[in-house]
C-alpha positions as CSV (number, residue, x, y, z in Angstrom):
1,M,82.8,118.9,86.1
2,N,83.6,121.8,88.4
3,E,84.3,123.9,85.3
4,H,80.9,123.1,84.0
5,D,79.3,124.0,87.3
6,S,81.3,127.3,87.1
7,E,79.7,128.0,83.7
8,R,76.3,127.6,85.4
9,I,77.2,129.9,88.2
10,G,78.4,132.5,85.7
11,G,75.1,132.0,83.8
12,L,73.1,132.7,86.9
13,L,75.0,135.8,87.8
14,A,74.8,137.1,84.2
15,A,71.0,136.5,84.2
16,D,70.8,138.6,87.4
17,G,72.3,141.5,85.5
18,M,76.0,141.1,86.3
19,A,78.9,141.2,83.8
20,P,82.3,139.5,84.0
21,S,85.0,141.5,85.6
22,T,88.4,142.0,84.0
23,S,90.3,141.9,87.3
24,I,89.9,141.0,91.0
25,E,90.4,144.6,91.9
26,A,87.4,145.7,89.8
27,A,85.1,142.9,90.9
28,D,82.0,143.4,93.1
29,V,81.6,139.6,93.4
30,I,84.3,136.9,93.6
31,V,83.3,133.3,93.3
32,L,85.6,130.4,94.1
33,N,84.3,127.1,92.9
34,T,86.4,124.4,94.6
35,C,87.7,120.9,94.1
36,T,88.7,118.6,97.0
37,I,89.9,115.5,95.1
38,R,93.4,116.1,96.5
39,E,94.8,117.9,99.5
40,N,96.6,120.4,97.3
41,A,93.3,121.8,96.1
42,D,92.2,122.6,99.6
43,N,95.5,124.2,100.4
44,K,95.3,126.4,97.3
45,L,91.8,127.5,98.3
46,Y,92.7,128.6,101.8
47,G,95.9,130.3,100.6
48,Y,94.0,132.2,98.0
49,L,91.3,133.2,100.6
50,G,94.1,134.6,102.7
51,S,95.2,136.8,99.9
52,L,91.6,138.1,99.4
53,R,91.4,139.2,103.1
54,A,93.2,142.5,102.6
55,I,91.0,143.3,99.6
56,K,87.9,142.6,101.6
57,M,89.1,144.8,104.4
58,E,89.6,147.7,102.0
59,R,86.3,147.1,100.3
60,P,83.7,145.7,102.8
61,D,81.0,145.7,100.1
62,L,82.9,143.1,98.0
63,K,81.1,139.8,98.1
64,I,83.2,136.6,98.4
65,L,81.4,133.3,97.6
66,V,82.9,129.8,98.0
67,G,81.2,126.8,96.5
68,G,82.0,123.3,95.2
69,C,83.4,120.2,96.8
70,T,85.6,121.8,99.5
71,A,82.7,123.9,100.6
72,Q,80.5,120.7,100.7
73,K,83.2,119.0,102.8
74,D,84.1,121.8,105.2
75,G,80.8,123.7,105.5
76,D,80.9,125.9,108.6
77,L,84.6,125.2,109.2
78,L,85.3,127.2,106.0
79,M,83.6,130.3,107.5
80,E,85.5,129.8,110.8
81,K,88.8,129.7,108.9
82,A,88.0,132.6,106.7
83,G,85.5,134.9,108.4
84,W,85.6,137.4,105.6
85,V,83.7,135.0,103.3
86,D,80.1,136.1,102.7
87,V,78.5,132.9,101.3
88,V,79.5,129.2,101.5
89,F,77.4,126.8,99.3
90,G,77.8,123.2,98.4
91,T,77.5,121.0,95.4
92,H,73.8,120.4,95.7
93,N,72.5,124.0,95.7
94,V,74.4,125.8,92.9
95,N,71.0,126.9,91.7
96,R,70.6,129.1,94.8
97,V,73.8,131.2,94.4
98,V,72.0,134.5,93.7
99,E,69.4,134.0,96.5
100,L,72.2,133.2,99.0
101,M,74.1,136.3,98.0
102,D,70.9,138.4,98.5
103,H,70.5,136.8,102.0
104,A,74.1,137.8,102.8
105,D,73.3,141.4,101.8
106,E,70.4,141.4,104.2
107,W,71.6,139.3,107.2
108,G,75.3,138.8,106.9
109,P,77.5,135.8,106.1
110,V,75.5,132.6,105.2
111,T,76.3,128.9,104.9
112,E,74.0,126.5,103.1
113,I,75.1,122.9,102.6
114,L,72.5,120.4,101.4
115,E,73.3,116.7,102.0
116,E,72.1,115.5,98.7
117,T,70.3,116.3,95.4
118,S,66.8,114.9,95.6
119,S,66.4,114.7,91.8
120,F,68.0,115.8,88.6
121,D,65.6,118.7,88.4
122,D,67.7,120.4,91.1
123,F,70.9,120.0,89.3
124,P,72.8,122.8,87.4
125,S,72.1,121.3,83.9
126,Y,68.8,123.1,84.1
127,L,70.4,126.5,84.7
128,P,71.7,129.0,82.1
129,A,75.4,128.7,81.2
130,R,78.0,131.2,80.3
131,R,80.4,129.0,78.2
132,Q,84.0,129.8,77.6
133,T,83.9,128.7,74.0
134,P,81.1,129.0,71.5
135,H,81.9,125.8,69.6
136,S,82.3,123.3,72.4
137,A,80.2,122.4,75.4
138,W,79.9,120.1,78.4
139,V,76.7,118.1,78.9
140,T,76.0,116.4,82.2
141,I,74.3,113.0,81.9
142,A,74.6,111.8,85.5
143,I,75.6,113.2,88.8
144,G,77.0,111.5,91.9
145,C,78.7,108.1,92.2
146,D,77.6,104.7,93.8
147,N,81.1,103.2,93.7
148,S,83.2,102.8,96.9
149,C,86.8,103.4,95.8
150,T,88.6,103.7,99.1
151,F,90.8,106.7,98.1
152,C,87.9,108.8,96.6
153,I,86.0,111.6,98.4
154,V,83.6,112.2,95.4
155,P,80.6,110.1,96.7
156,A,80.7,112.0,100.0
157,V,80.6,115.5,98.3
158,R,78.7,114.7,95.1
159,G,76.1,112.3,96.5
160,K,74.4,109.2,95.1
161,E,74.2,108.5,91.4
162,I,71.3,110.0,89.6
163,S,70.9,109.7,85.8
164,R,69.4,112.6,83.8
165,R,66.4,111.9,81.7
166,F,67.3,110.7,78.2
167,G,65.1,113.2,76.4
168,D,66.4,116.1,78.4
169,I,70.0,115.3,77.3
170,I,69.0,115.0,73.7
171,G,67.1,118.2,73.9
172,E,70.0,120.1,75.4
173,V,72.4,118.8,72.7
174,K,70.0,119.8,69.9
175,A,69.7,123.2,71.4
176,L,73.5,123.5,71.6
177,A,73.8,122.4,68.0
178,S,71.4,125.1,66.9
179,E,73.6,127.6,68.6
180,G,76.7,126.5,66.6
181,V,78.2,124.0,69.0
182,S,79.8,121.2,67.1
183,E,81.7,119.4,69.9
184,V,80.1,118.1,73.1
185,T,81.6,116.2,76.1
186,L,79.2,114.0,78.1
187,L,79.9,114.1,81.8
188,G,79.4,111.6,84.5
189,Q,81.4,110.1,87.4
190,N,80.8,106.7,85.8
191,V,79.1,107.1,82.4
192,N,78.8,103.3,82.1
193,S,76.2,103.4,84.9
194,Y,74.0,105.8,83.0
195,G,70.3,104.9,82.8
196,R,70.2,102.1,85.4
197,D,67.8,104.2,87.5
198,L,65.6,105.2,84.6
199,D,62.8,103.4,82.8
200,I,61.7,104.1,79.2
201,N,59.0,101.8,77.9
202,G,59.9,99.0,80.3
203,R,63.7,99.1,79.8
204,S,66.6,101.2,81.1
205,P,68.4,103.2,78.5
206,V,72.1,102.4,78.4
207,F,75.1,104.6,77.6
208,A,75.6,103.0,74.2
209,D,72.0,104.1,73.3
210,L,72.9,107.6,74.3
211,L,76.1,107.8,72.3
212,R,74.2,106.7,69.1
213,Q,71.3,109.2,69.7
214,V,73.6,112.1,70.4
215,G,75.7,111.1,67.4
216,S,72.7,111.4,65.1
217,I,72.0,115.1,65.9
218,D,72.7,117.4,62.9
219,G,75.6,119.7,63.5
220,I,77.4,117.6,66.2
221,R,80.7,116.6,64.7
222,R,82.6,115.5,67.8
223,I,81.4,113.6,70.9
224,R,83.7,112.9,73.8
225,Y,82.8,111.6,77.3
226,T,84.3,111.1,80.7
227,S,84.7,108.9,82.6
228,P,84.0,105.2,82.1
229,H,84.9,102.7,84.8
230,P,87.1,99.7,83.7
231,K,84.9,97.2,85.6
232,D,81.8,98.4,83.7
233,F,83.3,99.1,80.3
234,K,81.6,96.6,77.9
235,E,81.5,95.7,74.2
236,D,78.3,97.5,73.6
237,V,79.9,100.9,74.3
238,A,83.0,100.1,72.2
239,E,80.7,99.0,69.3
240,A,78.7,102.3,69.6
241,M,81.9,104.3,69.5
242,A,83.1,102.4,66.4
243,E,79.7,102.7,64.6
244,T,78.9,106.4,65.4
245,Q,80.9,108.7,63.2
246,A,80.7,111.7,65.6
247,V,82.1,109.8,68.6
248,C,85.8,110.5,68.8
249,E,88.4,107.7,68.8
250,Q,89.4,108.6,72.3
251,L,89.0,106.6,75.5
252,H,89.9,107.7,79.1
253,L,90.2,104.5,81.1
254,P,91.5,105.0,84.6
255,L,93.9,102.3,85.7
256,Q,94.9,103.8,89.1
257,S,97.3,100.9,89.9
258,G,98.8,97.9,88.1
259,S,99.0,95.8,91.3
260,D,96.2,93.4,91.9
261,R,96.7,93.7,95.7
262,I,96.5,97.5,95.6
263,L,93.5,97.4,93.2
264,A,91.7,95.2,95.7
265,A,92.6,97.6,98.5
266,M,91.2,100.4,96.4
267,H,87.9,98.5,95.8
268,R,88.3,99.0,92.1
269,G,86.5,95.8,91.0
270,Y,89.0,94.6,88.5
271,N,92.6,93.2,88.4
272,A,95.4,94.0,86.0
273,E,94.6,91.2,83.6
274,R,90.9,92.2,83.3
275,F,91.9,95.8,82.7
276,L,94.3,94.9,79.9
277,S,91.6,92.6,78.3
278,R,89.1,95.4,78.3
279,L,91.7,97.7,76.8
280,E,92.6,95.2,74.1
281,M,88.9,94.7,73.3
282,A,88.5,98.5,72.9
283,R,91.5,98.8,70.6
284,R,90.3,95.8,68.6
285,T,86.8,97.3,68.1
286,I,87.7,101.0,67.6
287,P,90.3,101.7,64.9
288,N,93.0,104.3,65.7
289,L,91.9,104.5,69.3
290,S,93.8,107.0,71.5
291,V,93.8,106.0,75.2
292,S,94.5,108.0,78.3
293,T,94.5,106.9,82.0
294,D,94.8,108.0,85.6
295,I,97.4,106.5,87.9
296,I,97.9,107.0,91.6
297,V,101.4,106.5,93.1
298,G,101.9,105.8,96.8
299,F,98.6,104.3,97.9
300,P,98.9,103.2,101.5
301,G,100.8,99.9,101.7
302,E,102.2,100.1,98.2
303,T,105.5,98.2,98.1
304,E,108.2,98.4,95.5
305,E,106.8,95.2,94.1
306,D,103.4,96.7,93.8
307,F,104.8,99.8,92.1
308,Q,106.8,97.6,89.7
309,A,103.5,95.9,88.7
310,T,102.1,99.3,87.8
311,L,105.2,100.0,85.6
312,D,104.7,96.6,84.0
313,V,101.0,97.3,83.1
314,V,101.9,100.8,81.8
315,A,104.6,99.2,79.6
316,Q,102.0,96.7,78.3
317,A,99.1,99.1,77.9
318,R,101.2,101.8,76.2
319,F,98.8,104.6,77.0
320,D,99.0,107.6,74.7
321,Q,98.6,109.9,77.7
322,A,98.5,109.4,81.5
323,F,97.4,111.7,84.3
324,T,99.7,110.7,87.2
325,F,99.1,111.7,90.8
326,Q,100.7,111.2,94.2
327,Y,98.3,109.7,96.7
328,S,96.6,112.3,98.8
329,P,94.7,111.2,101.9
330,R,91.2,112.7,102.0
331,P,89.3,113.0,105.3
332,G,86.4,110.6,105.5
333,T,87.7,108.1,103.1
334,V,88.7,104.5,104.1
335,A,92.2,104.9,102.6
336,A,93.0,107.8,104.9
337,T,92.7,105.5,107.9
338,L,94.8,102.6,106.5
339,D,98.2,101.6,107.9
340,G,101.2,101.9,105.7
341,Q,101.1,105.6,104.7
342,I,104.2,106.0,102.6
343,E,106.9,108.6,103.1
344,K,106.9,111.5,100.7
345,A,110.4,110.9,99.4
346,V,109.6,107.4,98.4
347,V,106.4,108.4,96.7
348,Q,108.2,111.2,94.8
349,E,111.0,108.8,93.6
350,R,108.4,106.3,92.3
351,F,106.4,109.1,90.7
352,E,109.4,110.4,88.8
353,R,110.1,106.9,87.5
354,L,106.5,106.5,86.3
355,V,106.5,109.9,84.6
356,A,109.7,109.1,82.8
357,L,108.3,105.8,81.5
358,Q,105.1,107.4,80.4
359,N,106.8,110.3,78.7
360,M,108.9,107.9,76.7
361,I,105.8,106.0,75.6
362,S,103.8,109.2,74.9
363,H,106.7,110.5,72.7
364,E,106.8,107.2,70.8
365,S,103.0,107.3,70.3
366,N,103.1,110.9,69.1
367,Q,106.1,110.1,66.8
368,A,104.0,107.5,65.0
369,M,101.6,110.4,64.0
370,V,104.3,112.2,62.0
371,G,103.5,112.2,58.3
372,R,99.8,111.6,58.8
373,S,97.0,114.0,57.9
374,E,94.6,114.7,60.7
375,E,91.3,116.6,61.1
376,V,91.8,119.1,63.9
377,L,89.5,121.5,65.7
378,V,90.9,124.9,66.5
379,E,90.9,126.0,70.2
380,G,92.5,129.4,69.7
381,P,95.9,131.1,69.5
382,S,98.8,129.6,71.4
383,K,99.4,131.1,74.8
384,K,103.1,131.6,74.0
385,D,102.8,132.9,70.4
386,P,99.6,134.5,68.9
387,G,100.9,133.7,65.4
388,V,100.6,130.0,66.3
389,V,97.2,128.2,66.5
390,T,96.4,125.5,69.0
391,A,94.1,122.7,67.8
392,R,93.1,119.2,68.8
393,T,92.9,115.9,66.9
394,R,89.9,113.5,67.3
395,G,92.2,111.5,69.5
396,N,92.6,114.5,71.8
397,R,96.2,115.3,71.0
398,P,97.1,119.0,70.9
399,V,98.7,120.3,67.7
400,H,100.4,123.6,67.1
401,A,100.8,125.2,63.7
402,R,101.6,128.6,62.2
403,G,98.6,130.6,61.2
404,E,95.6,132.5,62.7
405,Y,92.2,130.8,62.6
406,E,89.0,131.3,64.5
407,P,88.2,129.0,67.4
408,G,85.8,126.3,66.3
409,T,87.3,126.0,62.8
410,Y,88.0,122.5,61.4
411,L,91.3,122.1,59.6
412,T,93.3,119.4,58.0
413,M,96.8,119.3,59.2
414,E,99.9,117.3,58.3
415,I,101.8,116.3,61.4
416,T,105.4,117.3,61.0
417,E,107.0,116.9,64.5
418,A,106.2,115.2,67.8
419,A,107.0,115.8,71.4
420,S,105.8,113.9,74.5
421,H,102.8,116.1,75.1
422,Y,102.0,117.8,71.8
423,L,102.4,117.7,68.0
424,L,103.5,120.2,65.4
425,G,101.8,120.5,62.0
426,T,101.2,122.5,58.9
427,V,97.7,123.4,57.7
428,V,96.8,121.6,54.5
429,S,93.2,122.8,54.1
């Protein structure tokens, strides 16, 4: 979502007559768009700002802008810690980045943090975008979050949940398709809540309606979305995925913990049994479904028994991929105030056990793909070898193969080898 905001910031700057710089040293403007979901992200920001100080001292006309979630959280404190920053702006006023830079030119450093977005009209989806790839695009369908997960700072920095108008989403996707985009990813903190605050002819549109409508747009061959919430993931969405050809057979369903006690402390709204039943329903409804998840290790009060419950659920669920994180206390969240904060060494040891288990499962899952023919979408040349192309299956598995093909090309590949985090293949057609 932050990357999508960055595209909008880039679009605004380009519309104001600027061009992307090839290096920090050559830049007139440097924009840092921040995340604050974990403490490490904050630390990276302040460390990087420290490295920019010398450049700013040498070139006083250089403009340094900091936006995004850390800016929303820290506000004036950010300017106090890094007085060489020119503009601090939050998540609710991305549309004002050029005006704020002009103010800084006239009056000096400026901080503008709005507490909330009053309507979707103020949100960056209405702004021009400078996309990184011509064939793929993000499309925001909702902003903010009304859930109260005790570990999560997102509601504090992104605000309350607001759905985007149905017709505006369809209009944007049609426009993208006319520009040659064939893959879209629908974005929302909880896509299952989409439409609850809207009214179309006396009823609220639901996410399943949106999937079917976007899937009917000519030129759109792949639809992905992130993220659903397990407590809200229902049969209607699974059925829409199965019945809509363009919707990829991929589901990101965040588990967070396999312990019922920890899930209750997290305010997740489900237990392990309910999560596994939703997962089983999805796999039963959607053939060849690929599933990824998020898991937090070391939530306050987590015992060895709680952690073992997480390992048990992972073993049962057999996720194709998992994004695993060590718990990070975020200021302003309930979990940061809880007793039972766990020692780093204990968290690290548990984390390593979880990663080892998931790597084994991921390797076995990928190994089952060997010998199959898969439609893949080319992303570009491999970072390690320009003679190797990197592509992605509908199930979101990366595949590498010899050859040079333009990004956005659809190929058929035969999968020849498998590792835990990628596949190798040969191009068939």
